[in-house]
C-alpha positions in Angstrom: -104.7 68.1 169.8 -104.4 69.4 166.2 -107.6 69.2 164.1 -107.9 70.8 160.7 -105.8 73.8 161.7 -106.9 74.2 165.3 -104.5 73.5 168.0 -104.9 73.7 171.8 -101.1 73.5 172.6 -98.5 76.1 171.4 -96.1 73.3 170.9 -98.5 71.4 168.5 -99.4 73.8 165.7 -100.1 73.7 162.0 -97.2 74.9 159.9 -96.8 75.2 156.1 -93.6 73.1 155.3 -94.9 72.4 151.7 -97.3 74.4 149.5 -100.9 73.0 149.7 -100.0 70.5 152.4 -101.3 71.0 156.0 -98.6 70.0 158.5 -99.3 69.0 162.0 -96.3 69.5 164.1 -96.2 67.5 167.3 -94.0 67.8 170.4 -94.6 64.3 172.0 -96.1 60.8 171.5 -99.4 61.7 173.0 -99.9 64.6 170.5 -98.9 62.3 167.7 -101.5 59.8 168.9 -104.2 62.5 169.0 -103.5 63.6 165.4 -103.4 60.0 164.1 -106.7 59.2 165.9 -108.4 62.2 164.3 -106.9 61.3 160.9 -108.2 57.7 161.2 -111.6 58.8 162.1 -111.7 61.3 159.3 -109.9 58.9 156.8 -107.3 61.7 156.2 -104.0 60.1 155.0 -100.8 61.4 156.6 -97.3 61.6 155.2 -94.9 61.0 158.1 -91.9 63.3 158.1 -89.1 63.8 160.6 -85.9 65.4 159.2 -87.2 65.0 155.6 -83.9 63.9 154.1 -85.4 60.6 152.7 -88.6 61.9 151.3 -87.3 61.0 147.9 -87.0 57.3 148.8 -89.9 54.9 147.9 -93.0 55.7 145.8 -94.1 59.3 145.8 -97.0 59.9 148.2 -99.8 62.3 147.2 -101.5 63.2 150.4 -102.8 66.6 151.8 -101.7 66.2 155.3 -98.3 65.8 156.9 -97.5 64.6 160.4 -94.3 66.5 161.3 -92.6 64.6 164.1 -89.3 66.6 164.1 -90.1 67.7 167.7 -89.6 64.1 168.9 -85.9 64.6 169.2 -83.1 64.2 171.8 -81.1 61.6 173.4 -83.0 60.5 176.6 -80.7 57.8 177.9 -77.2 56.7 177.0 -75.2 54.1 178.9 -71.8 53.7 177.3 -70.9 50.8 179.6 -74.2 49.0 178.6 -73.7 49.8 174.9 -77.2 51.1 174.7 -78.6 54.5 173.5 -82.2 55.7 173.6 -83.3 58.7 171.6 -86.4 60.3 170.1 -87.1 59.1 166.6 -86.4 62.5 165.0 -82.9 62.8 166.7 -80.5 63.9 164.0 -77.9 61.3 163.3 -75.0 63.9 163.6 -76.1 64.6 167.1 -76.1 60.9 168.0 -72.7 60.4 166.3 -71.2 63.3 168.3 -72.4 61.7 171.5 -71.0 58.3 170.6 -67.7 59.7 169.3 -67.1 61.3 172.8 -67.2 57.8 174.2 -65.3 56.2 171.3 -68.4 54.3 170.2 -70.5 54.1 167.0 -73.6 52.9 165.3 -72.2 49.6 164.0 -74.5 49.4 161.0 -72.8 52.5 159.5 -75.9 54.4 158.4 -75.4 56.0 155.0 -76.0 59.8 154.5 -77.9 59.9 151.1 -78.6 63.6 151.1 -76.1 64.2 148.2 -77.5 61.3 146.2 -81.1 62.5 146.7 -80.6 66.2 146.5 -81.8 66.8 150.1 -78.7 68.5 151.5 -80.9 71.1 153.3 -82.6 68.3 155.3 -81.5 66.3 158.3 -81.1 62.5 158.6 -82.6 61.1 161.8 -82.4 57.9 163.7 -86.0 57.0 163.0 -85.4 57.6 159.3 -82.5 55.2 158.9 -84.3 52.5 161.0 -87.5 52.9 159.1 -85.7 52.5 155.8 -83.3 49.8 157.3 -80.3 51.6 155.8 -76.8 50.1 156.4 -73.4 50.9 155.0 -70.2 49.0 154.0 -70.0 47.3 157.5 -73.4 45.6 156.7 -71.5 42.5 155.3 -69.8 41.9 158.7 -71.8 44.0 161.3 -75.5 43.4 160.2 -78.3 45.8 159.2 -80.1 48.4 161.2 -82.7 45.8 162.2 -80.0 43.8 163.9 -79.2 46.7 166.2 -82.6 48.0 167.1 -83.4 46.7 170.7 -86.8 48.2 171.3 -89.1 51.1 170.3 -92.2 53.1 171.2 -94.6 54.0 168.4 -98.2 54.9 167.5 -100.2 52.7 165.2 -102.7 53.7 162.6 -105.5 53.6 165.2 -103.8 56.3 167.3 -102.8 53.6 169.9 -99.5 54.1 171.7 -97.5 50.8 172.1 -93.9 49.6 172.6 -91.9 46.5 171.7 -88.6 45.2 173.0 -86.6 47.1 175.6 -83.2 48.7 176.5 -81.2 45.6 177.0 -79.2 43.5 174.5 -80.8 40.2 175.8 -84.6 40.8 175.4 -86.7 37.8 174.4 -90.2 38.7 175.6 -93.1 39.3 173.3 -93.2 39.6 169.5 -90.0 40.8 167.8 -91.7 43.8 166.1 -88.4 45.5 165.7 -87.6 43.4 162.6 -91.0 44.3 161.3 -90.8 48.1 161.5 -87.3 48.2 160.0 -87.8 48.7 156.3 -91.5 49.5 156.6 -90.9 53.1 155.6 -93.4 54.4 158.1 -96.3 52.6 156.6 -97.1 50.5 159.8 -96.6 53.0 162.7 -95.0 56.2 163.7 -91.9 55.6 165.6 -91.5 58.0 168.6 -88.5 56.6 170.5 -85.9 54.0 169.7 -83.3 52.1 171.7 -80.3 50.8 169.7 -77.2 48.8 170.4 -73.9 50.6 170.0 -70.4 49.2 169.8 -66.8 50.5 170.4 -65.4 52.5 167.5 -62.3 50.8 166.0 -59.1 52.4 167.0 -57.6 52.4 163.5 -58.7 51.8 160.0 -56.5 50.5 157.0 -57.6 49.6 153.5 -55.7 47.4 151.0 -56.1 48.5 147.4 -55.7 46.5 144.3 -55.4 48.3 141.0 -56.5 47.4 137.4 -58.7 44.3 138.1 -61.7 43.6 136.0 -65.0 42.9 137.7 -64.5 39.0 137.9 -60.9 39.2 139.1 -61.6 42.0 141.5 -64.5 40.1 143.2 -62.4 37.0 143.2 -59.7 38.8 145.1 -62.1 40.1 147.6 -63.5 36.6 148.1 -59.9 35.3 148.9 -59.6 38.1 151.5 -63.0 37.4 152.9 -62.3 33.6 153.2 -59.0 34.1 154.9 -58.4 33.9 158.7 -57.8 37.7 158.9 -60.9 39.6 160.0 -62.1 42.3 157.6 -65.0 44.9 157.9 -65.8 46.0 154.3 -65.0 45.1 150.7 -65.8 46.9 147.5 -64.9 47.0 143.8 -64.9 50.3 141.8 -64.6 50.1 138.0 -62.4 52.7 136.5 -64.9 55.4 135.6 -66.3 55.4 139.2 -62.9 55.2 140.9 -61.9 58.3 138.9 -64.5 60.3 140.9 -63.0 59.6 144.3 -61.7 62.5 146.4 -59.0 60.2 147.7 -55.9 61.0 145.5 -54.5 57.5 145.4 -57.8 56.1 144.2 -58.7 58.8 141.6 -55.2 59.0 140.4 -54.7 55.4 139.7 -56.4 55.7 136.3 -57.7 52.1 136.8 -60.3 50.1 138.6 -59.8 49.9 142.4 -60.6 46.9 144.6 -60.7 47.7 148.3 -60.7 45.7 151.6 -60.9 47.4 154.9 -59.3 46.1 158.1 -60.1 47.8 161.5 -59.3 47.4 165.2 -56.4 48.0 167.6 -53.2 49.4 165.9 -51.1 46.3 166.4 -53.7 43.9 165.2 -54.6 46.1 162.2 -51.1 46.3 161.0 -50.5 42.6 161.4 -53.7 41.7 159.5 -53.1 44.3 156.9 -49.6 42.9 156.2 -50.9 39.3 156.0 -53.8 40.2 153.7 -51.5 42.3 151.6 -49.3 39.3 151.1 -52.2 37.1 150.2 -53.8 39.6 147.7 -50.5 40.5 146.0 -50.9 37.5 143.8 -53.9 39.3 142.1 -52.0 42.3 141.1 -50.4 45.6 142.4 -51.4 46.6 145.9 -51.3 49.6 148.1 -52.1 50.2 151.7 -53.8 53.5 152.7 -53.8 55.0 156.1 -56.6 55.8 158.6 -57.5 59.2 157.0 -57.8 58.1 153.5 -59.4 54.8 154.5 -62.2 56.6 156.4 -62.7 59.1 153.5 -62.9 56.3 150.9 -65.5 54.3 152.8 -67.6 57.4 153.5 -67.8 57.9 149.7 -68.8 54.3 149.1 -71.3 54.5 152.0 -73.0 57.6 150.8 -72.9 56.6 147.0 -71.2 59.9 146.3 -70.0 58.7 142.9 -73.5 59.1 141.5 -74.4 62.3 143.3 -73.4 64.8 140.6 -75.7 64.0 137.7 -79.1 63.8 139.4 -80.9 63.3 136.1 -79.7 59.6 136.1 -81.9 57.1 137.9 -80.0 55.1 140.6 -80.8 51.5 141.6 -79.7 49.4 144.6 -79.5 45.7 143.7 -79.1 43.0 146.4 -77.7 39.8 144.7 -75.8 36.6 145.5 -72.1 37.9 145.8 -70.8 35.3 143.5 -73.3 36.4 140.8 -72.8 40.1 141.1 -70.4 40.5 138.2 -72.8 38.5 135.9 -75.7 40.7 136.8 -73.5 43.8 136.1 -72.4 42.3 132.8 -76.0 41.7 131.6 -77.0 45.3 132.5 -74.0 46.9 130.9 -74.5 44.9 127.7 -78.1 46.3 127.3 -78.1 49.7 128.8 -76.0 52.8 129.2 -75.1 52.2 132.8 -72.4 52.8 135.4 -72.1 50.6 138.6 -69.9 49.7 141.4 -70.0 46.8 144.0 -70.1 46.8 147.8 -70.6 44.0 150.3 -68.0 41.8 148.4 -70.3 41.8 145.3 -73.5 41.3 147.1 -74.6 44.9 146.7 -74.6 46.6 143.3 -75.2 50.3 142.8 -76.3 51.2 139.3 -76.8 54.6 137.6 -78.9 54.5 134.4 -78.9 56.9 131.5 -81.7 59.5 132.0 -83.4 58.7 128.7 -84.3 55.1 129.4 -88.1 55.0 129.5 -88.6 52.6 132.5 -85.3 53.6 134.2 -84.0 50.3 133.2 -86.4 48.3 135.5 -87.1 45.4 133.1 -83.5 44.9 132.2 -82.3 45.1 135.8 -85.0 42.8 137.3 -84.5 40.3 134.5 -80.8 40.2 135.2 -81.2 39.7 138.9 -83.7 36.9 138.4 -81.5 35.2 135.8 -78.5 34.9 138.3 -79.7 33.5 141.5 -82.4 36.1 142.4 -82.4 39.1 144.7 -84.2 42.4 144.6 -83.7 45.8 142.8 -84.8 49.0 144.5 -85.1 52.3 142.6 -83.3 54.7 144.9 -83.4 57.9 142.9 -85.7 59.0 140.1 -88.2 61.8 139.4 -91.7 61.6 141.0 -93.2 60.5 137.6 -90.9 57.6 137.2 -91.4 56.6 140.9 -95.1 56.6 140.2 -95.0 54.5 137.0 -92.1 52.0 137.8 -92.4 49.6 140.7 -89.8 51.1 143.1 -89.5 48.0 145.2 -89.3 44.4 144.0 -92.7 43.2 143.0 -94.1 40.6 145.4 -95.5 37.1 144.6 -99.2 37.0 145.2 -98.9 35.1 148.5 -96.3 37.5 149.9 -98.3 40.4 148.7 -101.4 39.1 150.5 -99.4 38.7 153.7 -98.0 42.3 153.4 -101.6 43.6 153.0 -102.7 41.7 156.1 -99.8 43.1 158.2 -100.7 46.6 157.0 -104.3 46.0 158.0 -103.4 44.9 161.5 -101.4 48.0 162.2 -103.1 50.6 160.1 -106.6 49.4 159.0 -107.6 52.9 157.6 -104.4 53.0 155.6 -103.6 56.5 156.6 -99.8 56.2 157.4 -97.6 56.9 154.4 -100.2 55.2 152.1 -98.6 53.8 148.9 -95.0 54.5 150.0 -93.9 51.0 149.3 -96.6 49.3 147.2 -99.8 50.7 145.9 -102.7 50.3 148.4 -100.3 49.4 151.2 
């Protein structure tokens, strides 16, 4: 057990990962529980860090102690035939993807790698990190979020108590479904130590239909036609011209026009058939082009990782979840009032927005007013300097009743409020 710099185990030692921050590095769940028990007794808040690639997400935490769980790593059980993988919370996502790729399987929620966006290229994305932040990529519109693929987990609560929820099978209905609760909690309720996730077969081929030169309204209408057809798709996005011009896919950046994209995946014969049918359907909206597997994967990786906004890190970046049919109206309201760039994912339901660096509140009031005026939703500040993340609500402000419920949930898991305090909301 580590206490104030003293450690009985050579695998659980204090290290200086950040200046002026005392970091307790643990090798297993029991050591994590010991440190948390001590922190709760001493009322010493802890920042929970695994790979560290997402420390720039959420409100900035100002605590003097860090719980480094990077030692909780490794795939402990993988049954390809059962479509279930179990691993330590700090297992690097690239390690998991390599193991899955060898069996032609994948994490179906398509977790994004936001290191380029956040400027954390020297850090490592982990399974616990993407689950804690409930991150999902373009396939979210058809495949669900991270919370839909978490089968069970082991964790330590804010009292230092070890507990588990769910299991290692797809059909698991016993007990409380705490998996949905810890996804998106940003480590404020418990410290995840082990997770079991559902995996799926990787599509044999990927093709993407592109349409060029459509405005936001027409582009999203074209996507809606494709989404409402009988031909299965897996992702759909619309890139205005200025954003499409930053693509590393030559046919996209070289179009000198906006690009509307719809992805089709599956066995080669099925993919070719559906691509042809959808191409015929969408041709009525404008000029179309079909890109092959290599360019298709490259394009959707750019969209997934928000690489179009990674170069100028002085610009705050927002993630807006809105009603798909209202996405273009929200974007129009924002563009009319602010110097902003944006693009659409999830058929218009996800709007990524980069705001000029000199806007005092990072555009928070304008964005949240626009979202509320067009069907509601939520706006999350994904990238901004610490000062802005301290002064501007990073997550959508909660109504009083929901804020009270959130506080009660936090109290039940972490009564001393020592786990990532204030990461989502002040005092929570």
